[in-house]
N, C-alpha and C positions, 0 to 999 in steps of 0.2 A: 718858807714858801717851797712848794714842789719845784722840781726841775722840768724843763721842756726838752724833749727828745727831738732833735732835728735830723730826720733821716733823709739823706740826699741820693738820688740815683746817679748813675754814671755820667749823665749829661748835665748834672748840676741842678736839675729840678727837684723840687721837694716831692718825696714819695709818701706813701700811706703810713701814718703812725701805726705801730704795732697794735695799739688798742683798737684801731678801726679796721684791722685786717681780717677778711673773712676766710678762715682756713678751710682746707678741703673737708668734705663731709665726714669722712672717717675720723679725722682728728677732732672736729667739732663734737662728734658723738662720744669719742673716748674721753676727751678732756671735760666735756659737759658732764658725763656720768661720774667722773672723779669728783666733781663739785658736789654732785648729789650724795655720793658716799660720804663726803666729809661733813655734809650738812644734815644728813637724814636724821641722825639720833637727836641732834638739837631741835629739828623741826617737829618731830612727833612727840617729844617728851612733855612739851607744854600742854597740848590737849589732854595727854594721858593724866598728867598730874592734876590738872584743873577738873577734868572729868570725873576722875576718882574721888577727889575732895567734895565734889557736888553730888556724889552718889548716883551718877548717870548709869543706865543700863549699858550692857555690852554693845547693843545695836546703836545706841546713842553715841557711845564712845567711838565706834567705827566711823560713824558719820562725821564726828568732829575731826578725826584724823584725816579723812578724805577732803573735808572742806579746807582744812589748814593747807595740806599739800597743793590742792588745786589753786588756792589763792596765792600761796607762795610762788608758784609758777608764773602766774599773771604779774605779781608784783615785781619778780626778778626781771621779767622781760621789759616792764616799763622803766625800771631803773637803769638797765643796761642798754636797752635799744633807744629809749627816749620817745616821748610823745610831745612835740612842741617844745615848750620850756618846762616840761616835767621830766625828771630823770637825769642822772649825772652823766650818763654815757660812759660809764666806767665798768670795769668787772666786778660789780657789787651784788652779791646774793642777798635777797631779802628773806628775813625769817621771823617768826613770832618772838617778841622780846621777853626775855626772862624777867625783866623789870616788872612786868605786869602780872606775873604769876601770883605773888602774895596779895596784891590789892584786888585781883579778880576773885581769888578765893574768898577774901574778906567780904566783897560785895555779894558774892554768891551765897555764902553762908548767912549773911545778914538778910538776904531775900528769901531764906528758907530752903535753899539747895534745889536740885532737880532742874528741869527745863524752865521753870518760872524764874530761877536765878539767871539763867542764860539770857533771858530776854531783858533783864536790867543791865546785865554786863554789855550786851550789844547795843543798848541805847547809848550808854557812856562811851563805848568804842567809836560809834559812828560820829558822835558829837566831837569827841577829841581829834578824830581824823580830819574832820571838816575844819576845825580850829587850827590844826597844825598846817594844813594846806593853805589857809588864809594867812597865817603867820609867816609863811615862807615867801610871801609876796610883798612883805614890808619893805619900805626903803632901806637901802644898805646900812645907813647910820643907825637907825632904829633896830635893825637886825643885829648888828654888832653890839649895841648896847645891852640887848637882851643876852647875848651869848656870854657877855662878860660877867653875868651872874654865876658862871660855872667854871671858876678857876680850878687848877688841879686839887686843891685842898677840899673843894666841894665834890668834884667828880670822883676823886679817889676815896673819899668817905662814903659816898653814895654806893659805889660799886662794892666796897667792903661790906657795908650794911646789907646790901643784896644777898651777897653770899652767905653771910652769917645768919640771916633770917630764913634763907631757903634750905640750909643744911639739915635743920630739924625736919623739914618736909621729906627729904631724902632718907633720913633715919627712921621716920615713921613708916615709910614703904619698906625699908630694910627689915622692920619688925613684922611685916605682913600686911600693913595698911590699917589705918585707924578704923575701928568698928568691926574688923574681921574676926571670926571665931578664933583663929590661931594667931592673934596679934601677940607678939612677944615670944613665940615659939623658937627655940634655938635653931630649928631647921631653916627658918627664913633668914636668920643672921648667917647661917652657913652659906646659903645661896648668895647672899649680899657680900660676904667676905671673899667667897670664891671669885665672884664677878669683879669685885674691886681688885683682888691680887692679880688676876688675868690682865686687867686693864693697865695696872702699874707696871707689870713686866713688859707689856708692849711698849709703854712709854719709855721704859728704860733701855731695852735692847732692841726695839724695833727700828726699821728704816723710817725716814720722814713720812712716807705715805701711810705706813702702817700706824704710826703714831697718830696721824691725823684721823683715822677711822677707828681708833682703839675702842671708843665707847660703843660704836656700832658692833664691832666684833665681840666686845664683852657681852652685849646683850644677846647676840646670836649664839655664843658658846654657852653662856649661862642658861639660856632658855633651853637649848638642846640638851644639857645635862638634867634639867629639871624634867623635861619631856621623857627622858630615858628612865627616870626615877619615878614617874607617874605623877608629878606634881605640876605639869603644864598641860592645859586642856585646850585642844583646838576644835572643839565641836562647833563653835560658832563659825569657823572658817567655811565649813561645809554648808552651813545654812546662809552664808552671805552670797549676794549676787556677784556675777562676774563684772558687770558694768553698772555703775551708779552715777547719776549726775547731781552735782550740788545745786540745789535751787535757792533763790533769795528767800530769807526769812522762813527757813524750813520749820523752825520751832515755834513760829508765831511772830506777831508784830512786836517790835522792840518797845521797851518802856523806858521813858526819859525821866530819871529821877535826879534831883539837884545834887545830892552829896556823891553818889557814884561818879557823876559827870565831872565834878571838881577833882575827885581822886584820880580819874583817868587822865585829866588835863596835866596833873602833876606827873604822872607817868610818862606822858609824851614830852614833857619838858626835859626829863631826864634822857629819854631816847634820843631827842634832838642832839644832845651833847655827844652821845655814843655815834650816831650817824655822821656827825660833823668830824669826829676824830677818825673814823674809818674812811671817810671821803678823802681827807688829807693823807692818811697813811697809804691807801692804794694808789692815789695820784703820784705820791713820791716813788713808790715800787715800780710803777709802769712808766714813769718819766713823762707824766702828762700834767700840764700846769693846772692847778686847782685855785680858783679864785672865789669871792663871795657869791657870784652867780652860779658857779658850779655846786657849791654847798646848798644854796637856795633851791636849786633844781632837785638835788638829792632829797631835801627835806619835803619838797612838793610831792615827790614820789612816795615817801613815807606816809604823809598825810592822805594821799589818794589811796594807798594800798590799805591803810588802817580803816578808812571809811568803807572801802569795798569789803574789807574783812568783816566788818559788822554786819553787812548786808548779806554776805555769803556764809554766815555762821562761823566765823573765825575771829582772830584777835588782833591786837595791835602789832605793827610790823616795824622792823629796824634793819640796818645793814648788819650782816653777820661778820663779826671780827674773825671767827674761825676760818672763813673762806678768804679773807684778807690774807691771812697767814699762808694758805694754800697757794695763792697767786705768787707770793714771795718765794715759796719753796719751788714751785714748778717752773717759774719764769715764763709761763704761758700768759700773755698780757691781753689777748683779744677779748673785747667784751662780747663778742658773738658766741664765745664759749659759755658764758652765763646765759645767753638767750637760749642756747641748746639745753642747758641744765633747766631752764624754765620750762621748756617743752616736756622734758622727762618728767618733771614734777606734775605738770598738768596731767599727763597720761596716768602717773601713779595715783593721783587724786580721783581718777575715774574707776579705780579698781578696789571695790570694797573688800575683796578676798585678801588683798595685800594689807589693807588696814586691819582686818580682823586678825591676821598673824601678829601684827604689832601689838594689838590690844590684848593678846593672849600672854604677853610677857609676864611672868609671875611677879608679884610685888617685891619679893626679896631680890630677885635679879635686877629689877628696875631701881630699887633703892640703892643697891651697891653702885650702879653706874651714876644715878643721879647725885649721890653724895660726893663722888669724885668731881663731877662737873660743878657742883655748887662750891666746893672748896676751891677749885680753881678760879671761880669767879671772885671769891674773897681775896685770893692771892693776887689777882690782877688789880684789885683795888689797893692792896698793900703796896704793890709795885709802884702805883701811881703816887701814893703817899710818900714813898721813898724819895721822891723828887722835891717834896715839900720840905721847907725848913721848920722841922718840929721842935727845934730848940727855941724857936720863937713862941712865947707862952700863948699868944692869941691863937695861933694855928693848932697848937696842941689842945687848947680849950675847945676849938671847933670840932676837932676829931673826937675827943673823949666824951664831951657832953652829947654829941649827935649819936654816938654808939649807945650811950646810956638810954636816950630816948628811944632808940630803935629796939632795945630789950624790953621796954616797958610792957607791951601787949602780951609778949609771951611769959614774962615774970609775974605780972599781976593782971591776969585776964578778967577777974571778977570785976575790976574797976570799969571795964568797958562793957560787960555783958549785963551787969546788974544796976549800975549806978550811973548809966549814960543813955540819953535818948537813942533809940535804934538807929535813926538816920545818921545821927553824928557818930554813932559807934562804927557804922559801915564805912566812914571816911577815915576815922582816926585809929581803928583797931587794926593797924598794920605797921610793922617795924620799918618797912621800906618808906612808907609815907611820913611818919614821925622822924625818922632819921634824916631823910632828904630835906624836909622842911626845916628842921633844926640846923642842918648844915648850911643851907641857903641864907636863912635868917641870921645866923651867928656870923657868917662871912660878911654879910652887909654891915652888921653892927661893928665888927672888928676891922674889916679891910675896905669896906665901901665897894665900889665898882671897880677899883684898881685903875691902872693906866689904860688909856686908849691904845688899842692893838695888842695889849699885853697877852691876850688870850684868843686872838683871832684865828689862830692855827693850832688847835689842840692835836696832840698825836696820840695814837693807840700804841701802847706797848705790846709787841707780839711775844709769844711764849719763847723762853730762852732756847728751847730745842729747835725753834724755827730758825733762829739766826745761825745757830751752830751748824745746822744742816744745809745751809745755803751752798757750800762748795760741793758737798756730797750730792745734793740733788741736781745741781747743775750738770754734773756728769752722767747722771741717771736718766735725765728727761731730755726729749728731743730738743735741739737748740733752736728750733724754729723761731721762737718769740724774740730771740736776740740777734738773729742774722741781720747783718747789714746795718746795724745801729751805728750812728756816727757819734762823735764826742757830743756830750750835753753842755749846754751853757745855762747859767742861772736865769730864771724867768725874770723879766723886768717888773 
């Protein structure tokens, strides 16, 4: 359980907790923009990958990026500021979940690609968001029972599967993008390799803040080099409007189809585990008690944001672990910093020219950055599995068999495309779906639901460089967030 920070003023009265402090406007702006920088690459890469996979036009891709950023801002404000019993009221940034990338591409390709595919995706996203919102209002006992379906052997396997399945997506972009005339051209791999090398150098020798924005800097430097060599085209930037407002159902009325909805419900079950872990992790970092009601409020915000995303032409939302790491590095605990970041994102979501610049990133550059990100996702899953007793045969079987199921769609695609009903194929032709389902089912078969309370407080492992950078960053960052903190006592 997280700890509670009891901050006392000089006269003995309890003062404002650091999480609830409203910092001066300049600090709010600075720290909020820092969150946006750490978050930005992860925020825009999902619509870019999905949009490219569905063969959307540059204009449609720009709109997707704007809609994503705009909704991210609203979702983060709801999570951090809180609306009634919705929102954890903790410094949690909301972003589009990577878990949904492969399933959404599968749904979209099954629907024929293009904007028609988006309508099927949005129908599933809206339904899954409403279901998540409703689930978070369940009685505490029922809520905990469902959460016990996801012990570390399941969550670690799912996260590992997610990274392994997404790595080929990054590699295809590194080759120039599937279907492009220059697919496989060594020039594309040169851009990808250069971008990847630059990111790895920053991660190796950079300061904590540089490491946190290494993906973004890699995209900027890689695109700049490509532009100087004549391989990055920014003609669409000039054609884009300065201001653009995201409107509900821009691409048309959503379509509600059964199998895509089931697939998206599975995605949201997985993201609930991620948000639960992030909520406990950030609560521990900022010294704020996190109980089942706090987790429920965080999940209600996820559900509300996801449903809103389907309406505003975006995708499912989850608390971003990257920004949890940033809170730990900077020691800035105020949730109003995230509110400021949300305002920045809303403004960026109203600027099509900014989105057009992002959409112009060459495939090779994007592939290099995406491959690093997806590989780190797989590593996070492996770190979680390191805590599992894999010498126990049943746990080893859960992991091994689930990985085998996850590789089936990529290894034998003809089984899904030629020998399966199209609707069923759109549900099952996803390594994430098959791997996650296998892990959950096999865990129930071998381990049952486990003991009551055994998994009530899952934790998110932050990257090693985050922990190592704590002392260094404490000296480099203003000490505002830690001033006046009294000794902490364990929560009851």
